[in-house]
C-alpha positions as a Markdown table, in Angstrom:
| # | Residue | x | y | z |
|---|---|---|---|---|
| 1 | Unk | -18.1 | 29.3 | -8.2 |
| 2 | Unk | -17.7 | 28.1 | -12.1 |
| 3 | Unk | -14.1 | 27.1 | -11.5 |
| 4 | Unk | -14.9 | 25.0 | -7.9 |
| 5 | Unk | -18.1 | 23.4 | -9.4 |
| 6 | Unk | -15.8 | 22.4 | -12.7 |
| 7 | Unk | -13.3 | 21.3 | -9.9 |
| 8 | Unk | -16.0 | 19.6 | -8.5 |
| 9 | Unk | -17.1 | 17.1 | -11.6 |
| 10 | Unk | -13.3 | 16.4 | -12.2 |
| 11 | Unk | -12.8 | 14.9 | -9.0 |
| 12 | Unk | -15.6 | 12.9 | -9.3 |
| 13 | Unk | -14.6 | 11.7 | -12.1 |
| 14 | Unk | -11.8 | 10.8 | -10.9 |
| 15 | Unk | -13.7 | 8.9 | -7.9 |
| 16 | Unk | -16.0 | 7.4 | -10.3 |
| 17 | Unk | -12.6 | 5.9 | -12.4 |
| 18 | Unk | -11.8 | 4.0 | -9.6 |
| 19 | Unk | -11.8 | 0.5 | -11.2 |
| 20 | Unk | -14.7 | -2.2 | -9.4 |
| 21 | Unk | -12.5 | -5.0 | -9.2 |
| 22 | Unk | -10.1 | -2.2 | -6.7 |
| 23 | Unk | -9.2 | -3.7 | -3.6 |
| 24 | Unk | -11.1 | -3.2 | -0.2 |
| 25 | Unk | -10.9 | -2.8 | 3.4 |
| 26 | Unk | -9.8 | -6.9 | 4.2 |
| 27 | Unk | -9.8 | -7.4 | 8.2 |
| 28 | Unk | -6.6 | -8.4 | 10.2 |
| 29 | Unk | -6.1 | -12.4 | 9.3 |
| 30 | Unk | -2.8 | -14.2 | 11.2 |
| 31 | Unk | -2.6 | -18.0 | 12.1 |
| 32 | Unk | 0.9 | -17.3 | 13.6 |
| 33 | Unk | 1.6 | -20.8 | 15.4 |
| 34 | Unk | 4.3 | -19.1 | 18.1 |
| 35 | Unk | 5.3 | -15.9 | 19.4 |
| 36 | Unk | 8.8 | -15.2 | 19.0 |
| 37 | Unk | 11.6 | -13.2 | 21.0 |
| 38 | Unk | 13.7 | -12.3 | 18.1 |
| 39 | Unk | 13.2 | -11.9 | 14.2 |
| 40 | Unk | 14.8 | -11.1 | 10.8 |
| 41 | Unk | 12.4 | -8.7 | 8.9 |
| 42 | Unk | 11.8 | -9.0 | 5.0 |
| 43 | Unk | 9.6 | -6.8 | 2.9 |
| 44 | Unk | 9.1 | -7.1 | -1.0 |
| 45 | Unk | 6.6 | -5.5 | -3.1 |
| 46 | Unk | 5.0 | -7.7 | -5.1 |
| 47 | Unk | 5.5 | -8.8 | -8.5 |
| 48 | Unk | 2.2 | -7.0 | -10.2 |
| 49 | Unk | 2.5 | -4.1 | -8.2 |
| 50 | Unk | 6.4 | -3.6 | -9.1 |
| 51 | Unk | 5.0 | -3.5 | -12.5 |
| 52 | Unk | 2.5 | -0.9 | -11.8 |
| 53 | Unk | 5.8 | 1.1 | -10.8 |
| 54 | Unk | 6.0 | 2.2 | -14.9 |
| 55 | Unk | 3.2 | 0.8 | -16.1 |
| 56 | Unk | -0.6 | 0.7 | -16.1 |
| 57 | Unk | -1.9 | -2.9 | -14.7 |
| 58 | Unk | -1.9 | -5.7 | -16.9 |
| 59 | Unk | -5.6 | -6.7 | -16.5 |
| 60 | Unk | -7.1 | -4.1 | -18.1 |
| 61 | Unk | -9.8 | -4.3 | -15.8 |
| 62 | Unk | -7.8 | -2.7 | -12.8 |
| 63 | Unk | -7.2 | 0.3 | -15.5 |
| 64 | Unk | -10.8 | 1.9 | -14.3 |
| 65 | Unk | -11.9 | 4.7 | -17.4 |
| 66 | Unk | -8.4 | 6.2 | -18.1 |
| 67 | Unk | -9.0 | 8.3 | -20.9 |
| 68 | Unk | -5.6 | 8.1 | -22.3 |
| 69 | Unk | -2.4 | 5.5 | -21.5 |
| 70 | Unk | -0.4 | 7.9 | -19.8 |
| 71 | Unk | -3.1 | 8.2 | -17.0 |
| 72 | Unk | -2.1 | 6.5 | -14.0 |
| 73 | Unk | -3.6 | 8.0 | -11.6 |
| 74 | Unk | -6.6 | 7.0 | -12.5 |
| 75 | Unk | -5.6 | 4.0 | -14.1 |
| 76 | Unk | -3.8 | 2.6 | -10.9 |
| 77 | Unk | -0.5 | 2.4 | -12.4 |
| 78 | Unk | 2.5 | 5.1 | -12.9 |
| 79 | Unk | 3.4 | 4.8 | -9.4 |
| 80 | Unk | 7.2 | 5.3 | -9.6 |
| 81 | Unk | 9.4 | 2.7 | -9.0 |
| 82 | Unk | 11.6 | 5.3 | -6.0 |
| 83 | Unk | 7.9 | 5.9 | -4.3 |
| 84 | Unk | 7.4 | 2.0 | -3.7 |
| 85 | Unk | 10.8 | 1.4 | -2.7 |
| 86 | Unk | 10.0 | 4.2 | -0.2 |
| 87 | Unk | 6.9 | 3.0 | 1.0 |
| 88 | Unk | 8.7 | -0.9 | 1.3 |
| 89 | Unk | 11.0 | 0.8 | 3.1 |
| 90 | Unk | 8.6 | 2.5 | 5.4 |
| 91 | Unk | 6.5 | -0.9 | 6.0 |
| 92 | Unk | 10.6 | -2.6 | 7.1 |
| 93 | Unk | 10.6 | 0.3 | 9.6 |
| 94 | Unk | 7.5 | 0.5 | 11.2 |
| 95 | Unk | 7.7 | -3.3 | 11.3 |
| 96 | Unk | 10.7 | -3.4 | 13.1 |
| 97 | Unk | 9.4 | 0.1 | 15.6 |
| 98 | Unk | 6.8 | -2.1 | 16.6 |
| 99 | Unk | 8.3 | -5.4 | 17.0 |
| 100 | Unk | 10.9 | -3.9 | 19.1 |
| 101 | Unk | 8.4 | -2.0 | 21.2 |
| 102 | Unk | 6.7 | -5.5 | 22.1 |
| 103 | Unk | 10.3 | -6.7 | 23.3 |
| 104 | Unk | 10.9 | -8.6 | 20.4 |
| 105 | Unk | 14.7 | -8.2 | 18.9 |
| 106 | Unk | 15.3 | -7.5 | 15.5 |
| 107 | Unk | 18.2 | -8.6 | 14.1 |
| 108 | Unk | 19.8 | -9.8 | 10.7 |
| 109 | Unk | 20.9 | -13.1 | 12.0 |
| 110 | Unk | 17.5 | -14.1 | 14.0 |
| 111 | Unk | 16.5 | -17.6 | 13.2 |
| 112 | Unk | 12.8 | -16.4 | 12.4 |
| 113 | Unk | 12.1 | -14.2 | 9.5 |
| 114 | Unk | 9.0 | -12.4 | 8.8 |
| 115 | Unk | 8.8 | -11.6 | 5.3 |
| 116 | Unk | 6.2 | -9.2 | 4.0 |
| 117 | Unk | 4.8 | -8.7 | 0.7 |
| 118 | Unk | 3.1 | -5.7 | -0.4 |
| 119 | Unk | 0.4 | -6.5 | -2.0 |
| 120 | Unk | -1.5 | -3.3 | -3.3 |
| 121 | Unk | -0.9 | 0.4 | -2.8 |
| 122 | Unk | -3.3 | 3.6 | -3.7 |
| 123 | Unk | -2.1 | 7.1 | -3.3 |
| 124 | Unk | -4.2 | 9.7 | -2.3 |
| 125 | Unk | -2.7 | 11.9 | -5.1 |
| 126 | Unk | -1.0 | 11.9 | -8.0 |
| 127 | Unk | 2.5 | 10.7 | -7.6 |
| 128 | Unk | 5.7 | 12.6 | -9.8 |
| 129 | Unk | 5.8 | 10.4 | -11.9 |
| 130 | Unk | 2.3 | 10.3 | -12.8 |
| 131 | Unk | 2.3 | 14.2 | -13.0 |
| 132 | Unk | 5.2 | 13.5 | -15.7 |
| 133 | Unk | 3.4 | 11.1 | -17.6 |
| 134 | Unk | -0.1 | 13.2 | -17.7 |
| 135 | Unk | 0.5 | 16.8 | -17.6 |
| 136 | Unk | -3.5 | 17.4 | -17.6 |
| 137 | Unk | -3.1 | 16.0 | -13.8 |
| 138 | Unk | -3.0 | 18.1 | -10.9 |
| 139 | Unk | -1.7 | 17.6 | -7.5 |
| 140 | Unk | -4.8 | 19.2 | -6.1 |
| 141 | Unk | -6.5 | 16.0 | -7.8 |
| 142 | Unk | -6.9 | 13.4 | -5.2 |
| 143 | Unk | -8.6 | 10.4 | -4.5 |
| 144 | Unk | -9.3 | 7.6 | -1.6 |
| 145 | Unk | -6.2 | 5.4 | -0.9 |
| 146 | Unk | -4.5 | 2.3 | 1.2 |
| 147 | Unk | -2.6 | -0.4 | 1.1 |
| 148 | Unk | -2.9 | -4.3 | 1.5 |
| 149 | Unk | -0.3 | -6.5 | 2.7 |
| 150 | Unk | 0.4 | -10.2 | 3.0 |
| 151 | Unk | 3.3 | -12.3 | 5.6 |
| 152 | Unk | 4.8 | -15.3 | 6.7 |
| 153 | Unk | 6.9 | -16.1 | 9.6 |
| 154 | Unk | 9.4 | -18.9 | 9.0 |
| 155 | Unk | 11.4 | -20.9 | 10.8 |
| 156 | Unk | 15.2 | -21.3 | 10.4 |
| 157 | Unk | 14.8 | -24.7 | 8.6 |
| 158 | Unk | 12.5 | -22.3 | 6.3 |
| 159 | Unk | 9.4 | -23.9 | 8.0 |
| 160 | Unk | 6.1 | -22.0 | 7.6 |
| 161 | Unk | 5.3 | -20.9 | 11.5 |
| 162 | Unk | 1.8 | -19.3 | 9.9 |
| 163 | Unk | 1.0 | -16.5 | 7.6 |
| 164 | Unk | -0.8 | -12.8 | 8.0 |
| 165 | Unk | -2.9 | -10.7 | 5.9 |
| 166 | Unk | -4.6 | -6.9 | 6.0 |
| 167 | Unk | -5.6 | -4.2 | 4.2 |
| 168 | Unk | -7.1 | -1.2 | 4.7 |
| 169 | Unk | -8.4 | 1.4 | 2.4 |
| 170 | Unk | -10.1 | 4.9 | 3.1 |
| 171 | Unk | -14.1 | 4.8 | 2.4 |
| 172 | Unk | -15.1 | 8.6 | 2.4 |
| 173 | Unk | -13.5 | 10.8 | -0.1 |
| 174 | Unk | -13.7 | 13.9 | 2.7 |
| 175 | Unk | -10.9 | 12.4 | 4.5 |
| 176 | Unk | -8.4 | 12.1 | 1.5 |
| 177 | Unk | -8.6 | 16.2 | 1.0 |
| 178 | Unk | -6.5 | 17.0 | 3.4 |
| 179 | Unk | -3.9 | 14.0 | 2.8 |
| 180 | Unk | -0.3 | 13.9 | 1.1 |
| 181 | Unk | 0.2 | 11.3 | -1.8 |
| 182 | Unk | 0.5 | 8.5 | 0.1 |
| 183 | Unk | -1.2 | 9.2 | 3.1 |
| 184 | Unk | -3.8 | 6.5 | 3.5 |
| 185 | Unk | -1.1 | 3.7 | 2.4 |
| 186 | Unk | 1.1 | 5.1 | 5.5 |
| 187 | Unk | -1.9 | 4.5 | 7.4 |
| 188 | Unk | -2.7 | 0.9 | 6.1 |
| 189 | Unk | 1.1 | 0.2 | 7.0 |
| 190 | Unk | 0.9 | 1.5 | 10.8 |
| 191 | Unk | -2.0 | -0.5 | 11.2 |
| 192 | Unk | -0.6 | -3.6 | 10.1 |
| 193 | Unk | 2.5 | -3.2 | 11.8 |
| 194 | Unk | 0.7 | -2.9 | 15.4 |
| 195 | Unk | -1.3 | -5.2 | 14.6 |
| 196 | Unk | 1.7 | -7.9 | 13.8 |
| 197 | Unk | 3.8 | -6.9 | 16.3 |
| 198 | Unk | 0.8 | -7.8 | 19.1 |
| 199 | Unk | 0.1 | -11.2 | 17.5 |
| 200 | Unk | 4.0 | -11.9 | 18.0 |
| 201 | Unk | 4.4 | -11.2 | 21.3 |
């Protein structure tokens, strides 16, 4: 019983460590000016998020209440470049799948380009990089995760045909217990991809 109580206190500490400025749910917003029959999909990682792959956030207010400078899980950093690259790849694949399901051809030579930026991502459990940086962490540690995105539809001439933004983060800590490392971020990716495809159809 004592171990359970200690675990609950540690979990509460991790949840409380989420910074006040952490991103929250952002409704889907888009002003696409045209539908498309074919599109090229490009996914990039935001510069700030890419920095957090191997560092803590530059803005100290986004670091939460970390106890040491190796605590990436509570400090929103040290995600690992490989983890972020896999998230970006999943985003690109999901967008392509959803667009094709809506009858939109995804082609590297298409005149329209859908350029999407992965703005933020938050894991449910410590990543391998975070675990290696801070041995006191455990894969049993968990918290609320999610992700946010911005995108733009560009014509062949480079003119903007509208933009899109969306963010989704789990709000109930109880739903985060059963997920894997990036469960909520993957859910956000799937929801975003579905909404974008329907909007472009």
